[in-house]
Structures are given as C-alpha cells and as structure tokens.
C-alpha positions in Angstrom: 14.5 66.5 -9.1 17.9 67.0 -10.5 19.5 65.7 -7.3 17.4 62.6 -7.4 18.4 62.0 -11.1 22.0 62.4 -10.2 21.7 60.0 -7.3 20.0 57.4 -9.6 22.9 57.9 -12.1 25.5 57.5 -9.3 23.9 54.2 -8.1 23.7 53.0 -11.7 27.4 53.6 -12.2 28.2 51.8 -8.9 26.1 48.8 -9.8 27.7 48.6 -13.3 31.1 48.9 -11.8 30.2 46.2 -9.3 29.1 44.0 -12.1 32.4 44.4 -14.0 34.3 43.7 -10.7 32.3 40.7 -9.3 30.2 39.4 -12.2 31.4 35.8 -11.7 30.5 35.9 -8.0 27.1 37.6 -8.7 26.1 35.1 -11.4 27.1 32.1 -9.2 25.1 33.5 -6.2 22.1 34.3 -8.3 21.9 30.8 -9.7 22.0 29.1 -6.3 18.8 27.4 -5.1 16.4 29.7 -3.2 13.5 28.6 -1.0 10.2 30.4 -0.8 9.0 28.1 2.0 10.7 28.4 5.4 12.3 25.0 5.8 13.6 24.0 9.2 15.8 20.9 9.7 16.8 19.8 13.2 20.0 17.7 13.0 21.2 15.8 16.1 24.4 13.7 16.2 25.3 10.7 18.3 21.9 9.0 18.8 21.8 5.2 18.7 23.5 2.8 21.2 23.5 4.1 24.8 21.9 4.0 28.2 18.3 2.8 28.8 17.3 6.2 30.2 17.9 7.8 26.8 14.6 6.4 25.9 12.9 8.6 28.5 14.7 11.6 27.2 13.8 10.8 23.6 10.2 10.4 24.7 10.3 14.0 26.0 11.5 15.3 22.6 8.8 13.3 20.8 6.1 14.7 23.1 7.4 18.2 22.4 7.6 17.8 18.7 4.0 16.4 18.5 2.8 19.8 19.8 4.2 21.8 16.9 3.4 21.2 13.2 4.0 23.1 9.9 1.5 24.3 7.4 1.1 20.8 5.8 0.3 19.4 9.3 3.7 17.6 9.7 5.1 17.6 13.2 8.6 18.8 14.0 11.1 16.2 13.1 14.6 15.2 14.3 17.2 14.0 11.8 19.1 11.7 14.1 22.6 10.7 13.1 23.0 7.1 14.4 26.0 5.5 16.1 25.3 1.9 15.6 27.6 0.0 17.9 29.8 0.0 21.0 32.8 -2.1 22.1 31.9 -5.5 23.7 34.5 -5.0 26.4 33.9 -8.3 28.1 34.5 -10.3 24.9 37.6 -8.2 24.2 39.0 -8.9 27.7 38.4 -12.6 27.1 40.3 -12.6 23.8 43.1 -10.5 25.4 42.3 -7.6 23.0 43.4 -9.6 20.0 40.2 -8.8 18.2 37.7 -5.9 18.3 34.2 -7.0 19.2 31.0 -5.0 18.9 27.6 -4.7 20.6 25.1 -3.5 18.0 21.9 -1.5 18.2 19.9 -4.3 16.5 21.1 -7.1 18.7 22.0 -5.6 22.1 19.9 -2.5 22.5 16.4 -3.7 21.4 14.5 -1.5 23.8 16.2 1.7 22.5 15.7 0.6 18.9 12.0 0.0 19.6 11.9 3.5 21.0 13.4 5.0 17.9 11.0 3.0 15.7 8.1 4.4 17.8 9.2 7.9 17.2 9.6 7.2 13.5 5.9 6.0 13.5 5.0 9.2 15.3 6.7 11.2 12.5 9.2 12.9 14.7 12.4 10.9 14.1 14.3 10.3 10.9 17.5 8.2 11.3 20.6 8.5 9.0 24.1 7.1 9.3 26.8 8.7 11.5 29.0 5.6 11.7 29.2 2.0 12.8 30.9 3.6 15.8 32.2 7.1 16.8 35.9 6.3 16.8 38.5 4.4 14.7 38.1 0.9 16.1 41.5 -0.6 15.0 43.3 2.4 16.6 41.5 1.9 19.9 42.2 -1.8 19.8 45.9 -1.0 19.4 45.9 1.4 22.3 44.1 -1.3 24.5 46.8 -3.8 23.6 49.4 -1.3 24.7 47.5 -0.6 28.0 47.3 3.1 27.0 45.8 5.2 29.8 43.6 7.0 27.4 41.4 3.9 26.8 42.2 1.4 29.6 39.7 2.8 32.1 37.0 2.4 29.5 37.9 -1.1 28.2 38.1 -2.3 31.8 34.4 -1.5 32.3 31.9 -4.3 31.8 29.5 -2.1 29.8 31.1 1.1 28.3 28.6 3.3 26.6 30.2 6.8 26.8 32.5 7.2 23.9 32.1 11.0 24.3 34.4 10.7 27.3 37.2 9.7 25.0 39.9 12.3 24.3 38.6 14.4 21.4 41.2 13.2 18.8 40.2 9.6 19.4 36.6 10.2 18.5 37.3 10.5 14.7 35.9 7.6 12.7 37.5 8.1 9.2 40.9 9.2 10.6 43.3 7.5 13.0 43.6 9.9 16.0 45.7 7.7 18.2 48.6 10.1 17.7 48.9 13.6 16.3 49.0 14.6 13.6 46.2 12.2 12.7 46.7 9.7 10.0 44.3 8.9 7.1 42.5 5.6 7.2 43.0 3.3 4.2 40.4 2.9 1.6 40.0 -0.8 2.4 39.4 0.0 6.1 36.9 2.7 5.3 35.1 0.3 3.0 34.7 -2.1 5.9 33.5 0.6 8.2 30.9 1.8 5.8 29.8 -1.7 4.8 29.2 -2.5 8.5 27.4 0.7 9.0 24.9 0.3 6.1 24.3 -3.4 7.0 23.6 -2.6 10.6 21.5 0.5 9.7 19.3 -1.8 7.4 19.1 -4.4 10.2 17.7 -1.7 12.4 15.4 0.3 10.2 14.8 -1.8 7.0 16.0 0.8 4.6 19.4 2.1 3.5 20.6 5.5 4.5 21.1 7.9 1.6 22.6 10.6 3.7 25.6 10.7 6.1 27.5 13.0 8.5 31.0 12.0 9.4 31.8 12.0 13.2 33.7 15.1 14.2 33.4 16.4 10.6 36.5 14.4 9.8 36.4 12.7 6.4 38.3 13.0 3.1 38.0 12.3 -0.6 38.7 8.6 0.0 35.6 8.5 2.2 33.5 10.2 -0.5 34.8 7.7 -3.0 33.9 4.8 -0.8 30.4 6.2 -0.2 29.9 6.6 -4.0 31.3 3.2 -5.1 29.4 1.1 -2.6 26.2 -0.6 -3.7 24.3 1.6 -1.2 25.4 5.0 -2.5 25.4 8.1 -0.3 23.6 10.9 -2.1 23.8 13.6 0.6 26.7 14.6 2.9 26.0 16.9 5.8 28.7 19.4 6.6 29.3 22.5 8.7 30.3 24.4 5.6 33.8 22.9 5.3 35.5 19.5 5.1 38.3 18.5 7.5 40.6 15.6 6.6 42.5 15.4 9.9 44.1 17.3 12.8 47.6 18.7 13.0 50.2 18.1 15.7 48.4 20.6 18.0 45.0 18.9 17.5 43.7 21.7 15.3 41.4 20.7 12.4 42.8 20.9 8.9 40.3 22.0 6.3 41.0 20.7 2.8 37.8 22.2 1.4 37.3 25.6 3.1 33.9 26.7 1.8 30.9 24.5 1.0 27.4 25.8 0.1 24.3 23.7 0.2 23.8 22.1 -3.2 27.5 22.0 -4.1 28.5 18.6 -5.5 31.4 16.3 -4.8 33.4 15.0 -7.7 31.3 11.8 -7.5 28.0 13.7 -7.8 26.8 13.6 -4.2 25.3 16.8 -2.8 26.7 18.7 0.2 24.2 20.0 2.8 25.3 22.7 5.3 24.3 23.3 8.9 23.9 27.0 9.5 22.4 27.3 13.0 23.6 25.9 16.3 21.5 25.0 19.4 24.0 23.4 21.8 22.7 24.7 25.2 25.0 22.4 27.2 27.9 24.4 25.6 26.3 27.8 26.1 24.8 28.1 22.6 21.3 29.0 23.6 17.9 29.4 21.9 18.1 33.2 21.3 21.3 33.0 19.4 19.9 30.1 17.4 16.8 32.1 16.5 19.0 34.9 15.1 20.8 32.3 12.9 17.4 30.9 11.7 16.2 34.4 10.7 19.5 34.9 8.9 19.0 31.7 6.9 15.4 32.5 6.1 16.3 36.0 4.9 18.6 34.4 2.4 16.1 31.9 1.1 18.0 29.0 2.7 16.8 26.2 4.8 17.7 26.6 8.4 19.6 23.5 9.5 20.2 23.3 13.3 23.0 21.3 14.9 22.0 20.0 18.4 23.9 17.0 19.8 22.5 14.2 21.8 24.4 15.2 24.9 22.2 18.2 25.4 19.4 15.8 26.2 21.2 12.8 27.8 23.3 14.5 30.5 21.9 15.6 33.9 18.1 16.1 34.4 18.8 19.8 34.8 20.6 20.1 31.5 17.9 18.1 29.8 15.1 20.3 31.1 17.0 23.4 30.1 17.6 22.0 26.6 13.9 21.0 26.2 12.8 24.4 27.3 15.0 26.1 24.8 13.9 23.7 22.0 10.3 24.7 22.7 11.3 28.3 22.5 12.7 27.7 19.0 9.6 25.8 17.9 7.2 28.4 19.4 9.1 31.1 17.6 9.2 29.5 14.1 5.6 28.3 14.2 4.4 31.7 15.4 6.3 33.8 12.9 6.6 31.6 9.8 3.6 29.2 10.3 1.9 29.9 7.0 5.0 29.0 5.0 6.8 26.8 7.5 8.0 23.3 6.6 9.6 20.8 8.9 11.7 18.2 7.0 14.7 15.9 7.3 18.1 16.4 5.7 17.7 13.8 2.9 14.4 15.5 1.9 16.3 18.8 1.6 18.7 17.0 -0.6 15.8 15.7 -2.8 14.6 19.3 -3.2 18.0 20.5 -4.2 18.2 17.7 -6.9 14.6 18.3 -8.2 12.8 21.3 -6.9 9.5 20.4 -8.6 9.2 16.9 -7.2 7.4 15.8 -4.1 9.7 14.5 -1.3 9.6 10.9 -0.2 10.6 10.0 3.4 12.2 6.5 3.3 11.9 6.1 7.1 8.1 6.9 7.2 7.4 5.5 3.7 5.4 8.7 3.2 5.4 11.4 0.5 5.4 15.1 1.4 4.5 18.0 -1.0 7.4 19.7 -2.9 9.0 22.8 -1.4 8.3 26.0 -3.2 11.2 27.8 -4.9 11.6 31.6 -4.6 11.0 34.0 -7.4 10.2 37.6 -8.2 11.0 40.4 -5.7 11.5 37.9 -2.9 14.3 36.2 -4.9 16.0 39.5 -5.5 16.0 40.4 -1.8 17.2 36.9 -0.8 20.0 37.3 -3.3 21.0 40.7 -1.8 20.8 39.3 1.7 23.3 36.6 0.7 25.7 39.2 -0.7 25.2 41.2 2.5 26.0 38.4 4.9 28.7 36.7 3.0 30.9 39.5 1.6 32.2 42.2 4.0 33.5 44.4 1.1 30.2 44.4 -0.6 28.4 45.2 2.6 30.7 48.1 3.3 30.3 49.4 -0.3 26.6 49.3 0.0 26.7 51.4 3.2 29.2 53.9 1.9 27.4 54.5 -1.4 24.0 54.4 0.2 22.8 51.5 -1.9 21.1 50.3 1.2 18.5 52.9 0.6 17.0 51.5 -2.6 17.4 48.0 -1.1 15.4 49.1 1.9 12.6 50.2 -0.5 12.7 46.8 -2.2 12.4 45.1 1.2 9.4 47.3 2.1 7.8 46.6 -1.2 8.3 42.8 -0.7 6.7 43.1 2.7 3.7 45.1 1.4 3.2 42.6 -1.4 3.3 39.8 1.3 5.4 37.4 -0.8 7.6 36.7 2.2 8.9 38.6 5.2 11.7 36.8 7.0 13.5 40.0 8.1 11.8 40.3 11.6 
C-alpha cells in the first residue's frame, strides 16, 4: 500500500511539473474542438473538365458509395474539388496566342456536368472550388508565345484535357511557376481568377462555393484577402496542415505557415480545415495505411479527412479497379467498426460544425439539412486530449513512457471502453 501511495505521489508531482512546463500548450489543446461522432470526409481534387470516360469512372464511385451509409442513413459522399475550365487551344492558335481562351464545364462539357449533378442528386457528390483552372493561365500563355517546349506539345493539340501532364511547377494557380523560384500573383490577377471561378461554379451548380482548396496547396495571404473581400466569401479553406506560398529555386515548397489545426482561423476569419489521411493508391498510398490514419484521427476526437485525387480513378482500367477495391476496403472498415456513431459528411459541413457545434448542418449542393454532429465530453474527451498529446509531441510521449504515466492512462482507456462512450483505439 505504501508503494502504491508513493507511486501516486510521484505521478502527481510529474503531472504538476508538466503543467508548470507546458500549461499554455495543454490549455490550447484542451480547448480545441473534439468530436464524439466518427466523422469521415473523403476529399478528391481535380474533378471537373476532362474526358468523356470520366463519367463512367464517376458512376463506379457513385455505385460504391450508395452501398455504404452512416447511422443517419446518409451514403458515403465525395467532396470534389472542381477544376472548371481548360484551354481552348484551337481558338488560341487562331489568335496566335495573343489571348487566353477557355473551354468551361458549363458550356463545353455538358455530359460530364450532368453526371456530376446526377451524383449530387444521389447524395454522393458535393462540389467545391479548386480553381477556374489548375495553372496560372497568363504564365502558360506567355510560354506558348515563346514556343516553350514545356507547353508547346499541349497547345498544339486540338483538345488538351490533361493538365496533370504539365511540369509540376506549372500546375500552381495562385503562383507563377514559369520559372523558379516562383513569383507571387498580383492581387488584381487573383481577383480575376477567383471571380471567374465563382461565376463558373454558380453557372454549373446554382450555388456559390463557401469552401476552397488551392491547387498544389500553393496560396498566400493575398489569396485569403481576395477570398474574404469578394462578394462570395470563402468561409472554409482546406489544407494539408500547412500553407505554402511558393517554391524555391530547387522546386521545393516554401511554407509560410508551418502548422495549421482544424478550426484555426485566418486573419480574415475563415476557418482552416486539415486533411489527416491519405488514400492515393496510384502513388502507393494504399488502404491499410489510410485505415491506420483514420484510427489515429478518431482516437483524437478529430474528423478523418481523406485526400484521394481524381487520377486514382481516371488512369488505366487496372489502376481504377485497384483504387475502387481499396476504397471499398476503407468503407467496409469504417462502417463495420464505427457504424453506430459514423457520420459521412462534406468539408463545408465540417466547417459549419466547427463554427457552431450545436447547429444542424445544411448542404448547399443537396439543399438538405443533416443532424448536428455530437461533441465529445467526459472520459472520452480526456482520452482524446491525451491521444493528441501522445501523437503530436514526442517529448511528452517519451516522458509518459519513462515515468510510467501510460499505466494510469491505460486504466482510463479501459474504463472508457467499459462505459461504452467511444472506443476508437482498435
């Protein structure tokens, strides 16, 4: 009994010392938002203008998502980041590349657009803005005028749809990557890009996008100012946990904000959202690794937001089949293990919850309201808080092991499981 009392005293001293050392960090982490529901968001960049066969691939995703639903009977849903135009290469050849011309989703890709609208009506597809295009158009126009070999093969095609074949630095939208290091794009030019994007998005879907993700995660404070000052204000900005405002002379990304948490605010009041899981099977990031990242997010009381690009589903038939199979593995896992508290939702709906946890969420695309997500409290909140410290801070993790603080935490985890409040630590 004496040894047990001494051990409790030792742990108490360690915890008190830890509070004196890290109280600012501990308070900030404690006051972050915590979810009781297991919220899953599937984010996919680069949908929009493209080849006709993309519709068949999208149909495969829609059919799969219809087979899996959450505890409020909502099917799995794809938050699709839309690229809304492509170069009209024939018109540009005719004007000798003196002016950039576009083919837009609403005018030139009607069949694809109708396919997207059908999936919206099925409840499996929620569009948001990626960009009017996936490159800096004035920069590409200048290269075409110079007969630059990086773009000439594409602009000489009668119908160029594969911007992903461009050199990587050229795919930035809010930076000029025609040379390295990249150059920032002026506020006036970014205003034009964003205005064109919102107008075309409305032409396609009859509502304005309140959320956005910048192509290649390249944007800056000017971008955020433009998004905030425009009549159609962006409220939610999707990130990978950082902000990059350009690339250096070696093509490496430069991070001007190095750590972003979901719910952090820009100086203009928009909320950052963070992707914390990756399912990119075409790049070797398979379902099993993604499942581990989902578990990690759910343990911490976070939404699991998956990044999965369009090219996983629009390349060869073999890659598509492999990607669909892995996607079904993910959905089978989450519905089987978290079904009683599982929620499928889109990124802007997560943003709504972060703004007002008590309010029901409204989906602009579907014109439908969904029940509010449940916030975490009690013992489950304490364990999720400790999981965040464990995963985020190596020194605290090492301290808990060395001082055996993991023992009382293990008891808390077991108690939480027995009380059946939540058990994401599978």
